Each structure stands twice: as C-alpha cells, then as structure tokens.
C-alpha positions as CSV (number, residue, x, y, z in Angstrom):
1,M,28.2,-58.3,-159.0
2,S,30.4,-59.5,-156.3
3,C,34.2,-59.9,-156.3
4,L,36.5,-62.7,-155.5
5,S,38.2,-62.6,-152.1
6,K,42.0,-62.0,-152.0
7,N,44.2,-64.6,-150.1
8,S,47.6,-62.8,-150.4
9,A,50.7,-63.3,-148.3
10,P,52.0,-60.7,-146.0
11,V,54.8,-58.4,-147.2
12,S,58.0,-59.2,-145.5
13,P,60.3,-56.6,-143.9
14,D,63.1,-57.8,-146.3
15,R,61.0,-57.3,-149.3
16,R,60.2,-53.7,-148.1
17,L,63.9,-53.0,-147.7
18,F,64.5,-54.5,-151.2
19,L,62.1,-52.0,-152.7
20,L,63.4,-49.1,-150.7
21,G,66.9,-49.7,-151.7
22,I,66.9,-50.0,-155.4
23,G,67.9,-47.4,-157.9
24,R,66.5,-46.3,-161.2
25,T,67.7,-49.3,-163.2
26,G,66.2,-51.7,-160.5
27,I,62.5,-50.7,-161.2
28,A,61.8,-53.8,-163.5
29,A,63.7,-56.0,-161.2
30,A,61.7,-54.8,-158.2
31,A,58.5,-55.3,-160.0
32,A,59.5,-58.9,-161.0
33,H,60.3,-59.6,-157.2
34,V,56.8,-58.3,-156.4
35,V,55.2,-60.4,-158.8
36,R,56.9,-63.6,-157.4
37,A,56.1,-62.8,-153.8
38,I,52.5,-61.4,-154.0
39,G,50.8,-64.8,-153.5
40,T,47.4,-66.1,-154.6
41,I,44.4,-64.0,-155.6
42,L,41.9,-66.5,-156.3
43,G,40.2,-68.9,-154.0
44,P,40.0,-72.7,-154.4
45,G,36.2,-72.6,-155.3
46,A,36.8,-71.2,-158.8
47,A,35.4,-73.6,-161.5
48,L,37.4,-72.5,-164.5
49,L,40.9,-73.1,-163.2
50,A,43.2,-74.6,-165.8
51,A,44.6,-78.2,-165.2
52,G,42.9,-78.4,-161.9
53,R,45.2,-76.0,-160.1
54,A,43.8,-74.2,-156.9
55,A,45.1,-70.7,-157.4
56,A,46.3,-68.2,-160.0
57,Q,49.5,-66.4,-159.8
58,P,49.9,-62.8,-161.0
59,G,53.0,-62.4,-163.2
60,D,53.4,-59.5,-165.5
61,L,53.8,-55.8,-165.7
62,L,50.8,-53.9,-166.9
63,I,50.8,-54.1,-170.7
64,R,49.6,-51.3,-173.1
65,P,46.8,-52.1,-175.4
66,P,47.7,-52.4,-179.1
67,E,46.6,-49.2,-181.0
68,I,45.3,-48.3,-184.4
69,R,45.6,-44.7,-185.1
70,S,44.0,-42.3,-187.6
71,K,46.1,-41.3,-190.7
72,N,45.4,-38.4,-192.8
73,G,42.0,-37.9,-191.0
74,V,40.8,-41.5,-191.4
75,L,41.0,-44.3,-189.1
76,D,40.7,-47.7,-191.1
77,A,40.2,-50.8,-189.1
78,T,38.6,-54.2,-189.5
79,L,37.2,-56.0,-186.3
80,T,36.4,-59.7,-186.8
81,A,34.2,-61.2,-184.2
82,A,34.7,-64.9,-183.5
83,P,35.0,-67.4,-180.8
84,G,38.4,-68.1,-179.1
85,R,40.0,-69.5,-176.2
86,V,41.0,-67.0,-173.4
87,T,43.6,-67.6,-170.8
88,L,43.8,-65.1,-167.8
89,G,46.5,-66.2,-165.4
90,D,45.4,-69.8,-164.3
91,F,41.9,-69.3,-165.8
92,A,40.7,-70.4,-169.1
93,F,37.3,-70.1,-170.8
94,P,35.7,-70.0,-174.3
95,G,35.7,-66.3,-175.2
96,L,34.1,-64.2,-178.0
97,L,36.8,-61.9,-179.3
98,Y,37.6,-59.2,-181.6
99,N,40.5,-60.1,-183.9
100,G,41.4,-63.1,-181.7
101,S,42.2,-61.2,-178.8
102,Y,40.8,-60.6,-175.3
103,L,42.5,-57.0,-175.5
104,P,41.4,-55.9,-178.9
105,P,42.9,-52.7,-180.4
106,L,42.6,-49.3,-178.9
107,L,41.4,-47.0,-181.6
108,R,42.8,-43.5,-181.6
109,A,41.5,-40.6,-183.5
110,R,41.2,-36.9,-183.5
111,L,38.3,-34.3,-183.8
112,G,37.2,-34.1,-187.4
113,D,38.4,-37.7,-188.4
114,T,36.4,-40.3,-189.7
115,L,36.2,-43.9,-188.5
116,R,36.0,-46.4,-191.1
117,I,35.4,-49.8,-189.3
118,T,34.6,-53.1,-191.1
119,L,32.9,-55.4,-188.7
120,K,33.1,-59.2,-189.8
121,N,30.7,-61.4,-187.9
122,D,32.4,-65.0,-187.7
123,L,30.3,-65.9,-184.6
124,P,28.5,-69.1,-185.5
125,D,25.0,-68.4,-184.2
126,Q,24.3,-64.8,-183.2
127,P,24.1,-61.3,-184.7
128,T,26.3,-58.4,-183.5
129,N,27.0,-54.8,-184.2
130,L,29.1,-52.0,-182.9
131,H,28.3,-49.0,-180.6
132,Y,30.7,-46.2,-180.1
133,H,30.0,-45.5,-176.5
134,G,30.0,-41.7,-175.3
135,M,30.5,-40.4,-178.8
136,S,28.3,-37.4,-179.9
137,V,28.0,-38.8,-183.4
138,S,25.1,-39.5,-185.7
139,P,22.9,-42.6,-184.8
140,Q,21.7,-43.1,-188.2
141,G,22.7,-45.0,-191.4
142,N,26.0,-46.7,-190.9
143,S,27.2,-44.5,-188.3
144,D,26.5,-45.3,-184.4
145,N,23.4,-47.1,-185.3
146,V,22.7,-49.8,-182.8
147,F,19.6,-51.0,-184.8
148,V,21.9,-52.6,-187.4
149,H,22.2,-56.3,-187.0
150,V,25.3,-58.0,-188.6
151,H,24.4,-61.7,-188.9
152,P,26.8,-64.6,-188.9
153,G,28.8,-64.6,-192.0
154,Q,28.1,-61.1,-192.9
155,Q,30.0,-57.9,-192.6
156,F,29.2,-54.3,-192.2
157,D,31.1,-51.0,-193.1
158,Y,30.8,-48.4,-190.4
159,V,31.6,-44.8,-191.3
160,V,31.5,-42.6,-188.1
161,R,32.3,-39.0,-188.8
162,I,33.6,-37.2,-185.7
163,P,32.7,-33.7,-185.7
164,A,35.5,-31.1,-185.6
165,N,33.7,-29.0,-183.5
166,G,30.5,-28.9,-181.4
167,R,29.7,-31.2,-178.5
168,Q,32.1,-33.9,-179.1
169,G,35.4,-33.3,-177.4
170,P,38.8,-35.1,-176.9
171,G,38.4,-37.9,-174.2
172,L,38.4,-41.6,-173.3
173,F,35.5,-43.8,-174.8
174,W,35.0,-47.3,-175.9
175,Y,33.3,-49.6,-178.3
176,H,31.4,-52.8,-177.8
177,P,28.5,-54.8,-179.4
178,H,24.8,-53.7,-178.8
179,A,22.6,-56.2,-180.6
180,H,19.6,-56.4,-178.2
181,G,19.7,-59.7,-176.3
182,M,23.2,-60.5,-177.2
183,A,25.3,-57.7,-175.6
184,D,25.8,-59.3,-172.3
185,K,27.2,-62.7,-173.5
186,Q,29.3,-60.9,-176.1
187,V,30.9,-58.3,-173.6
188,L,31.5,-60.9,-171.0
189,G,33.2,-63.0,-173.7
190,G,35.6,-60.3,-174.3
191,M,34.1,-58.1,-177.1
192,S,34.9,-54.6,-175.9
193,G,37.9,-52.1,-176.4
194,G,39.0,-48.7,-175.9
195,L,38.5,-45.6,-178.1
196,V,40.4,-42.4,-177.6
197,V,39.8,-38.8,-179.1
198,D,43.1,-37.3,-178.7
199,G,43.6,-33.7,-177.6
200,S,43.2,-33.9,-173.8
201,E,46.6,-32.1,-173.5
202,Q,45.1,-29.1,-175.2
203,L,42.6,-28.8,-172.4
204,F,45.2,-29.6,-169.6
205,P,48.7,-28.6,-170.8
206,M,50.1,-30.4,-167.7
207,L,49.4,-33.8,-169.6
208,Q,51.9,-33.1,-172.2
209,G,55.2,-35.5,-171.6
210,L,53.3,-37.5,-169.0
211,Q,53.4,-41.4,-169.3
212,E,49.9,-42.5,-170.4
213,R,48.6,-45.8,-168.8
214,F,45.3,-47.4,-169.7
215,F,43.3,-49.5,-167.1
216,L,40.7,-51.2,-169.2
217,I,38.6,-53.3,-166.5
218,K,36.5,-56.4,-167.6
219,D,34.5,-58.8,-165.6
220,P,35.3,-61.9,-167.7
221,Y,33.7,-64.8,-165.9
222,K,31.9,-65.7,-162.6
223,D,31.7,-68.8,-160.4
224,G,28.7,-68.6,-158.1
225,D,29.3,-65.3,-156.2
226,N,33.0,-65.2,-157.2
227,Q,33.8,-62.6,-159.7
228,A,37.3,-62.3,-161.4
229,I,38.4,-58.8,-162.5
230,A,40.9,-58.3,-165.4
231,I,42.8,-55.1,-166.3
232,N,44.2,-55.1,-169.8
233,G,43.5,-58.8,-170.0
234,Q,45.6,-59.5,-166.9
235,I,45.0,-60.5,-163.4
236,N,46.6,-58.4,-160.7
237,P,49.2,-56.7,-162.9
238,V,52.1,-54.7,-161.6
239,V,52.2,-51.0,-162.3
240,Q,55.5,-49.2,-162.2
241,I,56.0,-45.5,-161.1
242,R,58.8,-43.5,-159.6
243,P,58.5,-41.5,-156.4
244,G,57.1,-38.0,-157.0
245,E,56.6,-38.9,-160.9
246,M,53.2,-37.7,-162.4
247,Q,51.4,-40.2,-164.8
248,F,48.3,-39.8,-166.8
249,W,45.9,-42.8,-166.0
250,R,42.8,-43.6,-168.0
251,L,40.5,-46.1,-166.2
252,A,37.5,-47.6,-168.0
253,N,35.0,-50.2,-166.9
254,I,34.5,-51.8,-170.2
255,G,32.8,-54.9,-168.7
256,A,29.3,-56.3,-168.9
257,E,27.8,-56.3,-165.5
258,L,30.4,-55.0,-163.0
259,F,29.9,-52.2,-160.4
260,I,33.2,-51.7,-158.7
261,K,34.4,-49.3,-156.0
262,L,38.2,-49.2,-155.9
263,R,41.1,-47.3,-154.2
264,I,44.8,-47.5,-153.8
265,E,46.0,-47.2,-150.2
266,G,48.2,-44.1,-149.7
267,M,47.7,-42.9,-153.3
268,P,45.0,-40.5,-154.4
269,L,43.9,-39.8,-158.0
270,Y,43.4,-36.2,-159.2
271,V,40.3,-36.7,-161.6
272,I,40.4,-34.4,-164.7
273,A,37.6,-36.0,-166.7
274,T,34.6,-38.2,-166.3
275,D,33.3,-40.2,-169.4
276,G,35.4,-38.1,-171.7
277,H,34.1,-34.7,-170.3
278,P,36.6,-32.5,-168.5
279,L,36.4,-31.0,-165.0
280,R,36.7,-27.2,-164.6
281,Q,39.6,-28.1,-162.4
282,P,41.2,-31.4,-161.0
283,R,39.4,-33.1,-158.0
284,K,41.3,-35.2,-155.6
285,A,39.7,-38.6,-155.0
286,T,40.7,-41.4,-152.7
287,Q,38.1,-43.8,-154.0
288,L,36.3,-44.3,-157.3
289,F,33.0,-45.9,-158.1
290,L,32.7,-47.1,-161.7
291,G,29.6,-48.9,-163.0
292,A,29.8,-50.8,-166.3
293,G,30.5,-48.0,-169.0
294,Q,32.1,-45.4,-166.8
295,R,35.4,-43.9,-167.4
296,I,37.8,-41.6,-165.5
297,D,40.8,-39.8,-166.6
298,A,43.2,-38.8,-163.8
299,I,46.7,-37.6,-162.9
300,V,48.6,-39.6,-160.1
301,I,51.8,-39.0,-158.3
302,G,54.2,-41.6,-157.4
303,P,54.1,-42.3,-153.7
304,P,57.2,-43.0,-151.4
305,P,59.1,-46.0,-152.3
306,G,57.2,-49.3,-151.6
307,E,54.3,-51.2,-153.0
308,F,50.5,-50.0,-152.8
309,A,47.5,-52.3,-153.4
310,M,44.7,-51.3,-155.8
311,T,41.8,-53.0,-154.2
312,T,38.1,-53.3,-154.4
313,V,36.0,-51.7,-151.7
314,P,33.0,-53.7,-150.4
315,F,29.6,-52.2,-150.8
316,Q,26.0,-53.3,-150.9
317,N,25.2,-53.8,-154.4
318,E,22.4,-56.4,-154.3
319,A,20.3,-56.3,-151.1
320,W,19.9,-60.2,-150.9
321,K,23.8,-60.8,-151.0
322,T,26.5,-60.1,-148.5
323,P,28.9,-57.6,-149.9
324,A,32.0,-59.4,-151.4
325,P,35.3,-59.0,-149.5
326,S,38.1,-56.7,-150.8
327,Q,40.0,-58.1,-153.7
328,Q,43.5,-56.9,-154.9
329,I,43.3,-56.2,-158.6
330,A,46.6,-54.5,-159.3
331,T,49.9,-53.7,-157.4
332,I,51.7,-50.3,-157.7
333,V,55.5,-50.4,-157.3
334,S,57.1,-47.0,-156.5
335,A,60.8,-47.3,-156.9
336,G,63.9,-45.3,-158.2
337,P,65.3,-42.0,-157.4
338,H,62.7,-39.2,-156.6
339,F,61.3,-37.8,-159.7
340,S,61.0,-34.1,-158.4
341,R,61.5,-32.1,-155.4
342,S,58.7,-29.8,-156.1
343,T,55.1,-30.2,-154.8
344,P,53.2,-31.6,-157.7
345,E,49.8,-31.9,-155.9
346,A,49.7,-28.2,-155.6
347,K,50.5,-27.8,-159.4
348,I,47.9,-30.4,-160.4
349,L,45.0,-28.8,-158.3
350,A,45.9,-25.3,-159.6
351,Q,45.2,-26.4,-163.1
352,R,42.2,-24.9,-164.8
353,L,40.3,-26.0,-168.1
354,L,41.3,-23.8,-171.1
355,G,38.3,-22.9,-173.3
356,P,34.6,-22.8,-172.8
357,A,33.0,-25.7,-171.1
358,W,29.8,-27.5,-172.3
359,I,28.5,-28.1,-168.8
360,D,28.1,-24.3,-168.2
361,E,25.7,-24.2,-171.0
362,V,23.8,-27.3,-169.6
363,R,23.7,-26.0,-166.1
364,S,22.1,-22.6,-167.3
365,A,19.7,-24.0,-169.8
366,A,16.0,-23.6,-169.5
367,I,14.2,-26.9,-168.8
368,A,11.7,-27.5,-171.7
369,R,10.2,-30.7,-170.3
370,V,10.6,-33.1,-167.4
371,R,10.2,-36.9,-167.5
372,T,10.1,-39.8,-165.2
373,V,11.8,-43.1,-166.2
374,E,10.9,-46.0,-163.7
375,Y,13.2,-49.1,-163.3
376,S,11.6,-52.4,-162.0
377,S,11.9,-56.1,-162.5
378,T,9.9,-59.3,-162.0
379,P,10.5,-61.0,-158.6
380,N,12.7,-63.6,-160.0
381,R,14.7,-60.9,-162.2
382,D,14.4,-62.6,-165.4
383,T,12.7,-59.5,-166.9
384,F,13.6,-55.8,-166.4
385,F,11.3,-52.9,-167.1
386,I,11.4,-49.3,-167.9
387,N,8.0,-47.7,-167.2
388,G,6.4,-51.0,-167.2
389,R,7.7,-52.2,-170.5
390,V,10.4,-54.1,-172.2
391,M,12.5,-53.0,-175.1
392,D,10.8,-52.8,-178.4
393,E,13.1,-52.2,-181.3
394,N,10.2,-51.0,-183.4
395,G,8.9,-48.4,-181.0
396,I,9.5,-45.0,-179.8
397,D,9.3,-44.5,-176.0
398,Q,10.2,-40.7,-175.9
399,T,10.3,-38.1,-178.6
400,V,12.4,-34.8,-178.1
401,L,12.6,-31.7,-180.1
402,L,16.1,-30.7,-181.1
403,G,17.3,-27.7,-179.2
404,D,15.5,-28.7,-175.9
405,T,17.2,-29.5,-172.7
406,E,15.0,-31.8,-170.4
407,E,15.1,-32.9,-166.9
408,W,14.7,-36.7,-166.3
409,T,14.3,-38.4,-163.0
410,I,15.1,-42.1,-162.8
411,I,13.4,-44.2,-160.1
412,N,14.8,-47.4,-159.1
413,R,12.4,-49.9,-157.6
414,D,14.7,-52.6,-157.6
415,Q,16.8,-53.7,-154.7
416,Q,20.1,-53.6,-156.5
417,Y,22.2,-51.0,-158.4
418,H,21.2,-50.2,-161.9
419,S,22.7,-47.3,-164.0
420,F,21.5,-44.6,-166.5
421,H,23.1,-44.4,-169.9
422,I,21.8,-42.5,-172.9
423,H,23.4,-42.7,-176.4
424,Q,24.7,-39.6,-178.4
425,T,24.7,-37.0,-175.6
426,A,26.0,-36.4,-172.2
427,F,24.0,-35.2,-169.2
428,L,24.5,-33.4,-165.9
429,V,23.7,-35.1,-162.6
430,T,21.8,-32.8,-160.2
431,E,20.3,-35.1,-157.5
432,V,21.0,-38.6,-156.1
433,N,18.3,-39.8,-153.7
434,G,17.0,-36.4,-153.4
435,V,20.2,-34.8,-152.2
436,R,21.5,-32.1,-154.5
437,R,24.9,-32.6,-156.3
438,S,27.3,-30.1,-157.5
439,E,29.0,-31.9,-160.4
440,G,32.1,-30.6,-162.1
441,S,31.6,-32.5,-165.2
442,L,29.1,-34.1,-167.5
443,R,28.5,-38.0,-167.6
444,D,27.1,-40.4,-170.1
445,T,26.6,-43.2,-167.6
446,F,25.9,-43.0,-163.9
447,P,24.6,-45.4,-161.2
448,V,21.3,-45.4,-160.0
449,P,21.0,-46.4,-156.2
450,P,18.9,-49.3,-155.1
451,A,15.5,-49.1,-153.3
452,T,15.8,-49.7,-149.6
453,D,13.6,-49.7,-146.6
454,A,14.1,-45.9,-146.5
455,G,12.7,-45.6,-149.9
456,L,13.1,-45.6,-153.6
457,G,16.4,-45.0,-155.3
458,T,16.4,-41.9,-157.4
459,L,18.8,-40.2,-159.9
460,K,18.0,-36.8,-161.5
461,V,19.7,-35.5,-164.5
462,V,19.5,-32.7,-167.1
463,I,20.1,-33.8,-170.7
464,P,20.8,-31.4,-173.5
465,F,19.4,-32.5,-176.9
466,T,21.0,-29.6,-178.6
467,D,23.5,-31.1,-180.9
468,P,22.1,-31.2,-184.7
469,V,24.3,-34.3,-185.3
470,I,22.4,-36.5,-183.0
471,V,18.9,-36.1,-184.8
472,G,17.4,-39.6,-185.1
473,R,16.6,-42.7,-183.0
474,F,18.8,-44.0,-180.2
475,V,18.5,-45.7,-176.8
476,Y,18.7,-45.0,-173.1
477,H,19.1,-48.1,-170.7
478,C,20.8,-49.6,-167.6
479,H,24.4,-50.4,-168.7
480,A,24.4,-53.6,-166.8
481,A,24.3,-55.6,-169.9
482,D,22.3,-58.6,-168.5
483,H,19.6,-56.0,-167.4
484,E,19.4,-54.4,-170.8
485,D,19.3,-57.6,-172.6
486,K,16.4,-58.6,-170.4
487,G,14.4,-55.5,-171.3
488,M,15.7,-52.6,-169.4
489,M,16.1,-50.2,-172.5
490,G,14.0,-47.7,-174.2
491,I,14.1,-45.6,-177.5
492,V,14.3,-41.8,-177.8
493,E,13.7,-40.1,-181.1
494,V,15.3,-36.5,-181.4
495,V,13.3,-34.7,-184.2
496,S,14.2,-31.3,-185.7
497,S,10.5,-30.0,-186.2
498,Q,7.8,-29.2,-183.7
499,S,5.3,-30.6,-186.1
500,T,6.8,-34.1,-185.9
501,T,6.4,-34.3,-182.0
502,N,2.9,-35.8,-182.8
503,R,4.8,-39.0,-183.6
504,Q,5.2,-39.8,-180.1
505,G,1.7,-41.5,-180.2
506,A,2.9,-43.7,-183.0
507,G,5.2,-45.5,-180.5
508,H,4.8,-46.1,-176.8
509,A,3.5,-43.1,-174.8
510,G,6.4,-41.4,-172.9
511,H,6.1,-40.8,-169.2
512,G,6.8,-37.2,-169.8
513,H,5.2,-34.2,-168.0
514,P,4.9,-30.8,-169.7
C-alpha cells in the first residue's frame, strides 16, 4: 500500500512565536490556529472528493472513541453491520459500518469478564462475523469462532469468556469481521474497532494518572496509488500535549491492507507493549512499523513548545512500485507551562515489568516440532497461496498437540510485504531474513519481508500452543485482508491427546518436520 503525498504550507515564524508564547489556557486556541494554517494534505487527483473540491482541510482535535465498558463482570453490546455514508474531511464514500459509525465503540473489559456481543447483519448481500484479534480465548462455539457465518437479516450472540488468569493479559486488542472472502471489503468500509483489556497500570504503575490517547489507524479508500490514512475517523487531527507532560498512547493499525512506517520529528516514543504483550522494560523508538493488525502501547513526553508532524516514512513495500512520498497524518501541538522540571525519560526507562512474563517461558521452552509455511502468489496476484494451497474452510492444514511449543519458518516468495498472524496465541520472533532478533515482547502479527534479488524473505517464530483454552480449530494467515481473502490463510487444530494427531491426514498434509 502506498500513501498520499502531502502538500502542506510552510510554518511561518509568526505562527511559531504564537505557539511559544501561549499559556495553559491557550492550548485549545493554539490547536485551532494550527488547524487553520496547516494547509492541504490531499492532492488534486483524488476521485472521491466531495462537491468537486480539490483538497481536504484538516480541522479537528483528536477525538476519543466512544466506549462500552463491562459492568459486574459482563460487557453487553450490540453491533449492527450495515451500509452507511462516510465523510472524512472532504472525502465521502459508501461505507460498511458498525452502529452507523466509522469509529465504532471501543470495548473495555477486565480479566475474568465475559463479552456478550450480539452481532446483527443488516448488510444486503454478504455474510459477516466477528473476530477478537489477539485474544487468548476459545475458538469454539459462540466464542472467537471465525467459521461462524452470520448471513444478511440474521444475528448471532457471541459469548467470549476472558480468562481471569493464564496467557491472556491486559492490553490493546481489536475486533473486526473475518468471513472468508469478505473481510477486505468490510474492513476497508469501516468495520473495525478497538478492544481493551484493562489493567496495564498494574504492570507499569507509572501509567496511573496519565492521559490515555488512542490512535486507531484505518486505510479507508484508495485512488490509484494514492492512499488516505485516517486516525480515529479523522484526517490529520491535532493532538495536544504540554511540554514535559507524559501521556499514554495506544496505537493500532486496524485497517485492511495498510503497511505503515511512521515517526514524529523530535518526539520519540517509549514502547511498553506490542500487540497487547508487555516488554520487560520500556524501549525508546524514533520510528514504528505497523502492518495491518499490529498495535503498540507507548509513553510519550511532551516536547518543547511548538508543533511536530507525525508523518509516514517512505519504504519499498511492493517491488514494482515507487515508494510513496511522506504524508503528514497528525500534528502534535506542545503548548502551555512546562509540566515538570524532572527528567521523565530516565524515569520511564527505569520502569520494570511487575510479575512473571510469558515471554520467558516461550524463550526457554523445548521445541517439539518445526514447520515451514511458504507464501506465494500467481503472477497477476489474483490468488495467494500458503504451501501451494488456498484456504479451505473444511480442511485442516496443521495439527498441533496441546502443550507443545513449535518453531515455524515463514518463507515469502512474493516481491511485496506480507505478514504472519495466528489466532488464539502469541509468538516470539527469533529471526528476520536469517538475522537473529532479541525481542523484548511477544507478538500476534508481524511483517514478513518481501523476496528480493538477494533472496527470499523469511521470518522465524516460536509459537506456544500451551494454553488449554485454545483447543480447537482456528486460522493463521497474512493480515493484509485482500491477500487472505484471495487464499493466503490456513487452518490449525490444537488437539489435547496424542492419539488424535493422526487426524492431520484427514485434512491437508502440513509442511511439518519432526
């Protein structure tokens, strides 16, 4: 995926003096001034501009998603999937929405809670369902079962029990449709939302009292090689912070196809979790790479007074395309009196995870089996394969014994980025393109680099199939939704008895090696 080029006006000296001179009560006014002066972000070639206008003006402060919280251990919600018109800045397009909103409710629960979600399908011509991405919950019955198809005019009652202990921990997750062949269109249309399991402040007490901000990133539409990027359903929103203030930022790529590198000039992020899994200690990062489905939790520190652009970083995603130029996707405004005279960076980096970490068990586990998963496509890329096959919902591609930890190598023969995502469990990245990695946290989604003249792209991961709650059938796939819809998905079954491993022959033969 490529990104729209930015055509923004230069920042005037008078505007910088304005920002530097305001006090605490002037933050909102400063942000409004920035909004009026930023200029255009979309070029004249965009086909979906409303009323024939040639550019879209950003105009709003970053909004917070609406929330539905659990009460007395239960989160009750109804999500209705239906067509609806979406307007983002000057862009308008026919969307596919939950509850009529491009920014549907953020679901918030706690360990031990139960999600009771009624999904109503008011789409006119396609089935849908729900997947609770990143959650270590049951894949069976009316839980996180992606083989359920809710047809137009029907509804389905999900009951997802979040374990009170075990592998599932607090963190940032998300929900989206997963009906095979329909996911790309539905997520592009707007059907995805955030999901939080609260309790991260118990792992990192420094988070208590910090302002929490969500950056839910979507790729709503594309005109040729131009890709718009929305954050919380907004184009280039303004984010307020005071100099020296610490905030808790939760970034999630909940789009369909987008691979994005981003940075904030002069403003690092201190990453504390990836895909809902904590690091042993925060890691300073000046740039993030988020494929579709990936999430980052981070602490930030307000920079000196001024404005700071959050921009995309050009990179070679698809070998046959020129990398898109940088695009500004948000503006950070630092204004007001300095929040603290202390040195917050040192305090952040001194934080240590409280309690045991699942990653330590995964790192030290014996490998019961190794497998190879090979990504490829037809020359015209209308079909994508795993181990030479397309998705078959009635088959089983890999059978795994509960309690085993396995090593999988994903090989990418295609000249574009793919990603590896597996449901119900996390994994540890150990190698990328043959280079050893020392990861500080687990993942549930990770980019697989493209094949180049130097060789095939490779990713090696260690996957623990050790949580009894995940027994059953679920899927692994590339999380670029257009790739998975076109076949790049397989089925794994976790079984609880050695005697049932003979069932592998009943499905497709796995590319495993004893």
